[in-house]
All heavy atoms as a GROMACS GRO file, in nm:
protein
  444
    1MET      N    1 -15.267 -18.618  14.224
    1MET     CA    2 -15.271 -18.733  14.312
    1MET      C    3 -15.267 -18.864  14.233
    1MET      O    4 -15.198 -18.956  14.273
    1MET     CB    5 -15.396 -18.724  14.398
    1MET     CG    6 -15.404 -18.831  14.500
    1MET     SD    7 -15.539 -18.794  14.610
    1MET     CE    8 -15.579 -18.955  14.663
    2LEU      N    9 -15.338 -18.871  14.122
    2LEU     CA   10 -15.339 -18.994  14.044
    2LEU      C   11 -15.205 -19.024  13.980
    2LEU      O   12 -15.179 -19.137  13.940
    2LEU     CB   13 -15.446 -18.986  13.935
    2LEU     CG   14 -15.590 -18.994  13.981
    2LEU    CD1   15 -15.683 -18.970  13.864
    2LEU    CD2   16 -15.619 -19.128  14.046
    3LEU      N   17 -15.118 -18.925  13.969
    3LEU     CA   18 -14.989 -18.946  13.905
    3LEU      C   19 -14.881 -18.988  14.003
    3LEU      O   20 -14.766 -19.007  13.965
    3LEU     CB   21 -14.946 -18.817  13.832
    3LEU     CG   22 -15.042 -18.772  13.722
    3LEU    CD1   23 -14.991 -18.644  13.658
    3LEU    CD2   24 -15.059 -18.881  13.618
    4ASN      N   25 -14.917 -19.004  14.130
    4ASN     CA   26 -14.821 -19.046  14.231
    4ASN      C   27 -14.772 -19.187  14.200
    4ASN      O   28 -14.851 -19.278  14.178
    4ASN     CB   29 -14.887 -19.040  14.369
    4ASN     CG   30 -14.790 -19.057  14.481
    4ASN    OD1   31 -14.684 -19.119  14.466
    4ASN    ND2   32 -14.825 -19.003  14.595
    5LYS      N   33 -14.641 -19.205  14.199
    5LYS     CA   34 -14.584 -19.336  14.168
    5LYS      C   35 -14.606 -19.438  14.279
    5LYS      O   36 -14.581 -19.556  14.260
    5LYS     CB   37 -14.436 -19.322  14.136
    5LYS     CG   38 -14.413 -19.249  14.007
    5LYS     CD   39 -14.267 -19.237  13.973
    5LYS     CE   40 -14.250 -19.160  13.845
    5LYS     NZ   41 -14.112 -19.128  13.817
    6ALA      N   42 -14.657 -19.395  14.393
    6ALA     CA   43 -14.692 -19.489  14.498
    6ALA      C   44 -14.803 -19.583  14.452
    6ALA      O   45 -14.813 -19.696  14.499
    6ALA     CB   46 -14.734 -19.415  14.625
    7TYR      N   47 -14.886 -19.538  14.356
    7TYR     CA   48 -14.990 -19.625  14.301
    7TYR      C   49 -14.931 -19.741  14.222
    7TYR      O   50 -15.000 -19.837  14.193
    7TYR     CB   51 -15.087 -19.546  14.214
    7TYR     CG   52 -15.182 -19.459  14.295
    7TYR    CD1   53 -15.172 -19.321  14.292
    7TYR    CD2   54 -15.279 -19.517  14.374
    7TYR    CE1   55 -15.257 -19.243  14.367
    7TYR    CE2   56 -15.364 -19.440  14.449
    7TYR     CZ   57 -15.353 -19.303  14.444
    7TYR     OH   58 -15.438 -19.226  14.519
    8LEU      N   59 -14.804 -19.731  14.186
    8LEU     CA   60 -14.736 -19.842  14.119
    8LEU      C   61 -14.678 -19.940  14.221
    8LEU      O   62 -14.614 -20.037  14.184
    8LEU     CB   63 -14.625 -19.789  14.028
    8LEU     CG   64 -14.672 -19.702  13.912
    8LEU    CD1   65 -14.553 -19.643  13.838
    8LEU    CD2   66 -14.759 -19.782  13.817
    9GLY      N   67 -14.701 -19.914  14.350
    9GLY     CA   68 -14.657 -20.003  14.456
    9GLY      C   69 -14.520 -19.972  14.512
    9GLY      O   70 -14.466 -20.049  14.590
   10TYR      N   71 -14.462 -19.858  14.475
   10TYR     CA   72 -14.328 -19.824  14.519
   10TYR      C   73 -14.330 -19.747  14.650
   10TYR      O   74 -14.419 -19.667  14.676
   10TYR     CB   75 -14.256 -19.737  14.415
   10TYR     CG   76 -14.238 -19.802  14.282
   10TYR    CD1   77 -14.265 -19.734  14.166
   10TYR    CD2   78 -14.196 -19.934  14.271
   10TYR    CE1   79 -14.249 -19.793  14.042
   10TYR    CE2   80 -14.180 -19.994  14.148
   10TYR     CZ   81 -14.206 -19.923  14.034
   10TYR     OH   82 -14.191 -19.981  13.911
   11GLN      N   83 -14.227 -19.769  14.731
   11GLN     CA   84 -14.207 -19.688  14.851
   11GLN      C   85 -14.151 -19.554  14.805
   11GLN      O   86 -14.058 -19.548  14.726
   11GLN     CB   87 -14.108 -19.755  14.946
   11GLN     CG   88 -14.084 -19.675  15.072
   11GLN     CD   89 -13.985 -19.741  15.164
   11GLN    OE1   90 -13.924 -19.842  15.131
   11GLN    NE2   91 -13.967 -19.685  15.281
   12MET      N   92 -14.213 -19.445  14.853
   12MET     CA   93 -14.174 -19.312  14.809
   12MET      C   94 -14.114 -19.232  14.924
   12MET      O   95 -14.151 -19.252  15.040
   12MET     CB   96 -14.296 -19.237  14.754
   12MET     CG   97 -14.370 -19.308  14.642
   12MET     SD   98 -14.272 -19.330  14.495
   12MET     CE   99 -14.261 -19.162  14.439
   13PHE      N  100 -14.021 -19.143  14.891
   13PHE     CA  101 -13.964 -19.050  14.988
   13PHE      C  102 -13.938 -18.918  14.915
   13PHE      O  103 -13.863 -18.915  14.818
   13PHE     CB  104 -13.833 -19.105  15.046
   13PHE     CG  105 -13.769 -19.014  15.147
   13PHE    CD1  106 -13.825 -18.999  15.272
   13PHE    CD2  107 -13.654 -18.943  15.116
   13PHE    CE1  108 -13.768 -18.915  15.365
   13PHE    CE2  109 -13.595 -18.860  15.208
   13PHE     CZ  110 -13.652 -18.844  15.334
   14ARG      N  111 -14.006 -18.813  14.962
   14ARG     CA  112 -13.995 -18.680  14.902
   14ARG      C  113 -14.023 -18.681  14.752
   14ARG      O  114 -13.954 -18.618  14.673
   14ARG     CB  115 -13.860 -18.618  14.931
   14ARG     CG  116 -13.840 -18.590  15.078
   14ARG     CD  117 -13.714 -18.516  15.104
   14ARG     NE  118 -13.702 -18.497  15.249
   14ARG     CZ  119 -13.595 -18.447  15.306
   14ARG    NH1  120 -13.491 -18.411  15.235
   14ARG    NH2  121 -13.592 -18.432  15.436
   15GLY      N  122 -14.123 -18.758  14.711
   15GLY     CA  123 -14.166 -18.761  14.574
   15GLY      C  124 -14.086 -18.850  14.481
   15GLY      O  125 -14.115 -18.857  14.362
   16GLU      N  126 -13.989 -18.921  14.532
   16GLU     CA  127 -13.906 -19.009  14.450
   16GLU      C  128 -13.911 -19.152  14.506
   16GLU      O  129 -13.918 -19.171  14.627
   16GLU     CB  130 -13.760 -18.962  14.448
   16GLU     CG  131 -13.742 -18.827  14.381
   16GLU     CD  132 -13.774 -18.830  14.234
   16GLU    OE1  133 -13.742 -18.931  14.167
   16GLU    OE2  134 -13.831 -18.732  14.185
   17PRO      N  135 -13.905 -19.254  14.419
   17PRO     CA  136 -13.904 -19.392  14.468
   17PRO      C  137 -13.776 -19.422  14.545
   17PRO      O  138 -13.668 -19.377  14.508
   17PRO     CB  139 -13.909 -19.477  14.340
   17PRO     CG  140 -13.946 -19.384  14.230
   17PRO     CD  141 -13.909 -19.248  14.273
   18VAL      N  142 -13.789 -19.497  14.654
   18VAL     CA  143 -13.674 -19.543  14.732
   18VAL      C  144 -13.612 -19.660  14.657
   18VAL      O  145 -13.683 -19.750  14.612
   18VAL     CB  146 -13.718 -19.584  14.874
   18VAL    CG1  147 -13.602 -19.645  14.952
   18VAL    CG2  148 -13.777 -19.466  14.948
   19LEU      N  149 -13.480 -19.659  14.641
   19LEU     CA  150 -13.412 -19.764  14.566
   19LEU      C  151 -13.358 -19.872  14.660
   19LEU      O  152 -13.316 -19.842  14.772
   19LEU     CB  153 -13.297 -19.705  14.485
   19LEU     CG  154 -13.336 -19.594  14.387
   19LEU    CD1  155 -13.213 -19.542  14.314
   19LEU    CD2  156 -13.442 -19.641  14.290
   20ASP      N  157 -13.358 -19.998  14.612
   20ASP     CA  158 -13.300 -20.107  14.691
   20ASP      C  159 -13.150 -20.113  14.666
   20ASP      O  160 -13.093 -20.025  14.600
   20ASP     CB  161 -13.369 -20.240  14.658
   20ASP     CG  162 -13.350 -20.284  14.514
   20ASP    OD1  163 -13.266 -20.227  14.442
   20ASP    OD2  164 -13.420 -20.379  14.473
   21GLY      N  165 -13.084 -20.214  14.716
   21GLY     CA  166 -12.940 -20.228  14.702
   21GLY      C  167 -12.892 -20.244  14.560
   21GLY      O  168 -12.777 -20.216  14.528
   22ASN      N  169 -12.981 -20.288  14.469
   22ASN     CA  170 -12.946 -20.305  14.329
   22ASN      C  171 -12.982 -20.184  14.243
   22ASN      O  172 -12.964 -20.187  14.121
   22ASN     CB  173 -13.016 -20.429  14.271
   22ASN     CG  174 -12.968 -20.556  14.337
   22ASN    OD1  175 -12.852 -20.567  14.372
   22ASN    ND2  176 -13.059 -20.649  14.357
   23GLY      N  177 -13.036 -20.080  14.304
   23GLY     CA  178 -13.072 -19.960  14.231
   23GLY      C  179 -13.211 -19.962  14.170
   23GLY      O  180 -13.246 -19.875  14.091
   24HIS      N  181 -13.293 -20.060  14.206
   24HIS     CA  182 -13.430 -20.070  14.156
   24HIS      C  183 -13.526 -20.011  14.259
   24HIS      O  184 -13.501 -20.018  14.379
   24HIS     CB  185 -13.468 -20.216  14.130
   24HIS     CG  186 -13.382 -20.280  14.026
   24HIS    ND1  187 -13.283 -20.370  14.057
   24HIS    CD2  188 -13.378 -20.264  13.893
   24HIS    CE1  189 -13.223 -20.409  13.947
   24HIS    NE2  190 -13.279 -20.345  13.845
   25PRO      N  191 -13.639 -19.955  14.214
   25PRO     CA  192 -13.738 -19.904  14.308
   25PRO      C  193 -13.788 -20.014  14.402
   25PRO      O  194 -13.810 -20.127  14.359
   25PRO     CB  195 -13.852 -19.854  14.219
   25PRO     CG  196 -13.791 -19.834  14.086
   25PRO     CD  197 -13.679 -19.933  14.075
   26ARG      N  198 -13.801 -19.980  14.529
   26ARG     CA  199 -13.844 -20.078  14.630
   26ARG      C  200 -13.996 -20.089  14.627
   26ARG      O  201 -14.067 -19.992  14.650
   26ARG     CB  202 -13.798 -20.032  14.767
   26ARG     CG  203 -13.830 -20.130  14.875
   26ARG     CD  204 -13.762 -20.093  15.005
   26ARG     NE  205 -13.797 -20.191  15.104
   26ARG     CZ  206 -13.839 -20.161  15.225
   26ARG    NH1  207 -13.844 -20.036  15.263
   26ARG    NH2  208 -13.871 -20.257  15.308
   27ARG      N  209 -14.047 -20.208  14.597
   27ARG     CA  210 -14.191 -20.232  14.591
   27ARG      C  211 -14.239 -20.278  14.729
   27ARG      O  212 -14.185 -20.371  14.788
   27ARG     CB  213 -14.223 -20.338  14.487
   27ARG     CG  214 -14.370 -20.349  14.459
   27ARG     CD  215 -14.400 -20.438  14.342
   27ARG     NE  216 -14.343 -20.392  14.217
   27ARG     CZ  217 -14.404 -20.307  14.133
   27ARG    NH1  218 -14.521 -20.260  14.163
   27ARG    NH2  219 -14.346 -20.273  14.021
   28ILE      N  220 -14.344 -20.211  14.779
   28ILE     CA  221 -14.396 -20.245  14.911
   28ILE      C  222 -14.542 -20.288  14.908
   28ILE      O  223 -14.596 -20.330  15.010
   28ILE     CB  224 -14.380 -20.126  15.010
   28ILE    CG1  225 -14.453 -20.003  14.958
   28ILE    CG2  226 -14.234 -20.097  15.034
   28ILE    CD1  227 -14.463 -19.890  15.060
   29ALA      N  228 -14.605 -20.277  14.790
   29ALA     CA  229 -14.746 -20.314  14.778
   29ALA      C  230 -14.774 -20.354  14.634
   29ALA      O  231 -14.698 -20.317  14.544
   29ALA     CB  232 -14.835 -20.196  14.817
   30PRO      N  233 -14.882 -20.425  14.610
   30PRO     CA  234 -14.919 -20.455  14.471
   30PRO      C  235 -14.956 -20.326  14.398
   30PRO      O  236 -15.013 -20.235  14.458
   30PRO     CB  237 -15.040 -20.547  14.482
   30PRO     CG  238 -15.068 -20.566  14.625
   30PRO     CD  239 -14.973 -20.485  14.706
   31GLU      N  240 -14.925 -20.319  14.271
   31GLU     CA  241 -14.958 -20.199  14.195
   31GLU      C  242 -15.107 -20.191  14.170
   31GLU      O  243 -15.174 -20.292  14.155
   31GLU     CB  244 -14.881 -20.197  14.063
   31GLU     CG  245 -14.910 -20.316  13.975
   31GLU     CD  246 -14.814 -20.325  13.858
   31GLU    OE1  247 -14.711 -20.258  13.857
   31GLU    OE2  248 -14.845 -20.402  13.766
   32MET      N  249 -15.160 -20.068  14.169
   32MET     CA  250 -15.302 -20.049  14.141
   32MET      C  251 -15.329 -20.051  13.992
   32MET      O  252 -15.438 -20.084  13.949
   32MET     CB  253 -15.351 -19.919  14.203
   32MET     CG  254 -15.347 -19.922  14.355
   32MET     SD  255 -15.420 -19.779  14.431
   32MET     CE  256 -15.592 -19.809  14.398
   33TRP      N  257 -15.229 -20.012  13.911
   33TRP     CA  258 -15.233 -20.022  13.766
   33TRP      C  259 -15.091 -20.033  13.716
   33TRP      O  260 -14.997 -20.001  13.785
   33TRP     CB  261 -15.306 -19.905  13.700
   33TRP     CG  262 -15.263 -19.769  13.750
   33TRP    CD1  263 -15.148 -19.703  13.722
   33TRP    CD2  264 -15.338 -19.684  13.837
   33TRP    NE1  265 -15.146 -19.582  13.786
   33TRP    CE2  266 -15.261 -19.568  13.857
   33TRP    CE3  267 -15.460 -19.694  13.899
   33TRP    CZ2  268 -15.303 -19.463  13.937
   33TRP    CZ3  269 -15.501 -19.589  13.979
   33TRP    CH2  270 -15.424 -19.476  13.997
   34GLY      N  271 -15.075 -20.081  13.595
   34GLY     CA  272 -14.944 -20.104  13.538
   34GLY      C  273 -14.876 -19.976  13.493
   34GLY      O  274 -14.936 -19.869  13.487
   35TYR      N  275 -14.748 -19.988  13.459
   35TYR     CA  276 -14.670 -19.872  13.419
   35TYR      C  277 -14.725 -19.810  13.290
   35TYR      O  278 -14.732 -19.688  13.276
   35TYR     CB  279 -14.523 -19.910  13.402
   35TYR     CG  280 -14.436 -19.790  13.370
   35TYR    CD1  281 -14.406 -19.696  13.469
   35TYR    CD2  282 -14.388 -19.770  13.242
   35TYR    CE1  283 -14.329 -19.586  13.440
   35TYR    CE2  284 -14.310 -19.659  13.212
   35TYR     CZ  285 -14.280 -19.567  13.311
   35TYR     OH  286 -14.206 -19.457  13.282
   36ALA      N  287 -14.767 -19.894  13.194
   36ALA     CA  288 -14.824 -19.842  13.069
   36ALA      C  289 -14.949 -19.760  13.096
   36ALA      O  290 -14.969 -19.653  13.036
   36ALA     CB  291 -14.855 -19.957  12.973
   37ASP      N  292 -15.033 -19.806  13.189
   37ASP     CA  293 -15.152 -19.729  13.226
   37ASP      C  294 -15.114 -19.598  13.294
   37ASP      O  295 -15.176 -19.495  13.273
   37ASP     CB  296 -15.242 -19.811  13.318
   37ASP     CG  297 -15.302 -19.931  13.250
   37ASP    OD1  298 -15.323 -19.925  13.126
   37ASP    OD2  299 -15.326 -20.032  13.318
   38HIS      N  300 -15.009 -19.603  13.376
   38HIS     CA  301 -14.961 -19.483  13.444
   38HIS      C  302 -14.915 -19.378  13.342
   38HIS      O  303 -14.949 -19.260  13.353
   38HIS     CB  304 -14.846 -19.519  13.540
   38HIS     CG  305 -14.787 -19.402  13.609
   38HIS    ND1  306 -14.847 -19.341  13.717
   38HIS    CD2  307 -14.673 -19.333  13.586
   38HIS    CE1  308 -14.772 -19.239  13.756
   38HIS    NE2  309 -14.665 -19.233  13.678
   39VAL      N  310 -14.840 -19.422  13.241
   39VAL     CA  311 -14.791 -19.330  13.138
   39VAL      C  312 -14.907 -19.272  13.058
   39VAL      O  313 -14.911 -19.152  13.029
   39VAL     CB  314 -14.689 -19.402  13.046
   39VAL    CG1  315 -14.653 -19.317  12.926
   39VAL    CG2  316 -14.565 -19.440  13.124
   40ALA      N  317 -15.006 -19.355  13.024
   40ALA     CA  318 -15.122 -19.307  12.950
   40ALA      C  319 -15.203 -19.207  13.033
   40ALA      O  320 -15.247 -19.105  12.981
   40ALA     CB  321 -15.210 -19.425  12.909
   41LEU      N  322 -15.220 -19.234  13.160
   41LEU     CA  323 -15.292 -19.144  13.249
   41LEU      C  324 -15.217 -19.012  13.262
   41LEU      O  325 -15.278 -18.904  13.259
   41LEU     CB  326 -15.309 -19.210  13.386
   41LEU     CG  327 -15.386 -19.134  13.492
   41LEU    CD1  328 -15.529 -19.110  13.446
   41LEU    CD2  329 -15.385 -19.210  13.623
   42GLU      N  330 -15.086 -19.019  13.273
   42GLU     CA  331 -15.004 -18.899  13.282
   42GLU      C  332 -15.019 -18.813  13.156
   42GLU      O  333 -15.033 -18.691  13.164
   42GLU     CB  334 -14.858 -18.940  13.302
   42GLU     CG  335 -14.763 -18.829  13.333
   42GLU     CD  336 -14.626 -18.881  13.365
   42GLU    OE1  337 -14.577 -18.974  13.298
   42GLU    OE2  338 -14.566 -18.829  13.459
   43ALA      N  339 -15.018 -18.877  13.040
   43ALA     CA  340 -15.034 -18.804  12.913
   43ALA      C  341 -15.173 -18.740  12.904
   43ALA      O  342 -15.186 -18.626  12.860
   43ALA     CB  343 -15.011 -18.897  12.796
   44LYS      N  344 -15.275 -18.812  12.946
   44LYS     CA  345 -15.411 -18.761  12.938
   44LYS      C  346 -15.432 -18.644  13.033
   44LYS      O  347 -15.493 -18.543  12.996
   44LYS     CB  348 -15.510 -18.874  12.971
   44LYS     CG  349 -15.653 -18.840  12.955
   44LYS     CD  350 -15.688 -18.830  12.809
   44LYS     CE  351 -15.838 -18.819  12.793
   44LYS     NZ  352 -15.878 -18.804  12.656
   45LEU      N  353 -15.381 -18.654  13.155
   45LEU     CA  354 -15.402 -18.548  13.254
   45LEU      C  355 -15.315 -18.426  13.229
   45LEU      O  356 -15.350 -18.317  13.274
   45LEU     CB  357 -15.378 -18.603  13.395
   45LEU     CG  358 -15.479 -18.705  13.444
   45LEU    CD1  359 -15.440 -18.755  13.581
   45LEU    CD2  360 -15.618 -18.646  13.446
   46SER      N  361 -15.206 -18.441  13.158
   46SER     CA  362 -15.118 -18.327  13.134
   46SER      C  363 -15.149 -18.258  13.002
   46SER      O  364 -15.087 -18.158  12.968
   46SER     CB  365 -14.972 -18.370  13.137
   46SER     OG  366 -14.944 -18.458  13.029
   47ALA      N  367 -15.247 -18.309  12.927
   47ALA     CA  368 -15.285 -18.247  12.800
   47ALA      C  369 -15.344 -18.109  12.826
   47ALA      O  370 -15.418 -18.088  12.923
   47ALA     CB  371 -15.385 -18.335  12.726
   48LYS      N  372 -15.313 -18.016  12.738
   48LYS     CA  373 -15.364 -17.880  12.754
   48LYS      C  374 -15.512 -17.876  12.718
   48LYS      O  375 -15.554 -17.938  12.620
   48LYS     CB  376 -15.287 -17.785  12.663
   48LYS     CG  377 -15.144 -17.768  12.703
   48LYS     CD  378 -15.075 -17.670  12.612
   48LYS     CE  379 -14.930 -17.655  12.653
   48LYS     NZ  380 -14.859 -17.561  12.565
   49PRO      N  381 -15.591 -17.802  12.794
   49PRO     CA  382 -15.733 -17.792  12.761
   49PRO      C  383 -15.754 -17.711  12.632
   49PRO      O  384 -15.673 -17.626  12.597
   49PRO     CB  385 -15.794 -17.720  12.882
   49PRO     CG  386 -15.680 -17.650  12.946
   49PRO     CD  387 -15.557 -17.728  12.913
   50ARG      N  388 -15.863 -17.739  12.563
   50ARG     CA  389 -15.897 -17.664  12.443
   50ARG      C  390 -15.932 -17.520  12.482
   50ARG      O  391 -16.000 -17.496  12.581
   50ARG     CB  392 -16.012 -17.729  12.371
   50ARG     CG  393 -15.974 -17.862  12.312
   50ARG     CD  394 -16.090 -17.919  12.234
   50ARG     NE  395 -16.172 -17.995  12.329
   50ARG     CZ  396 -16.286 -18.051  12.299
   50ARG    NH1  397 -16.336 -18.040  12.180
   50ARG    NH2  398 -16.353 -18.119  12.389
   51GLU      N  399 -15.890 -17.423  12.399
   51GLU     CA  400 -15.911 -17.282  12.432
   51GLU      C  401 -16.055 -17.238  12.414
   51GLU      O  402 -16.109 -17.168  12.497
   51GLU     CB  403 -15.819 -17.196  12.347
   51GLU     CG  404 -15.674 -17.213  12.382
   51GLU     CD  405 -15.585 -17.125  12.296
   51GLU    OE1  406 -15.636 -17.029  12.235
   51GLU    OE2  407 -15.465 -17.154  12.291
   52ASN      N  408 -16.119 -17.276  12.304
   52ASN     CA  409 -16.253 -17.228  12.272
   52ASN      C  410 -16.356 -17.339  12.290
   52ASN      O  411 -16.435 -17.365  12.200
   52ASN     CB  412 -16.257 -17.173  12.129
   52ASN     CG  413 -16.168 -17.053  12.114
   52ASN    OD1  414 -16.159 -16.972  12.205
   52ASN    ND2  415 -16.103 -17.042  12.000
   53TRP      N  416 -16.361 -17.399  12.404
   53TRP     CA  417 -16.451 -17.510  12.427
   53TRP      C  418 -16.570 -17.463  12.509
   53TRP      O  419 -16.556 -17.405  12.616
   53TRP     CB  420 -16.379 -17.622  12.501
   53TRP     CG  421 -16.463 -17.743  12.519
   53TRP    CD1  422 -16.500 -17.830  12.421
   53TRP    CD2  423 -16.519 -17.792  12.639
   53TRP    NE1  424 -16.577 -17.931  12.474
   53TRP    CE2  425 -16.590 -17.909  12.608
   53TRP    CE3  426 -16.520 -17.748  12.769
   53TRP    CZ2  427 -16.659 -17.982  12.703
   53TRP    CZ3  428 -16.588 -17.820  12.864
   53TRP    CH2  429 -16.656 -17.937  12.831
   54ASN      N  430 -16.690 -17.485  12.457
   54ASN     CA  431 -16.814 -17.451  12.528
   54ASN      C  432 -16.894 -17.578  12.547
   54ASN      O  433 -16.934 -17.641  12.450
   54ASN     CB  434 -16.898 -17.351  12.448
   54ASN     CG  435 -16.844 -17.212  12.459
   54ASN    OD1  436 -16.790 -17.175  12.563
   54ASN    ND2  437 -16.858 -17.134  12.353
   55PRO      N  438 -16.921 -17.615  12.672
   55PRO     CA  439 -17.002 -17.737  12.695
   55PRO      C  440 -17.148 -17.716  12.659
   55PRO      O  441 -17.200 -17.612  12.654
   55PRO     CB  442 -16.985 -17.764  12.844
   55PRO     CG  443 -16.934 -17.640  12.905
   55PRO     CD  444 -16.876 -17.557  12.794
   0.00000   0.00000   0.00000
């Protein structure tokens, strides 16, 4: 859910941003975080868990 590009303020359709007449994603709301933060969050959440980790 946190990786949804709608949090960047884009209008989404079937998981992809809707493009305007110039081919750019259509923004419909202010972004909740910037693109750099989105990429960092994506990298952090997609990291593989450690195999032998005991809390």
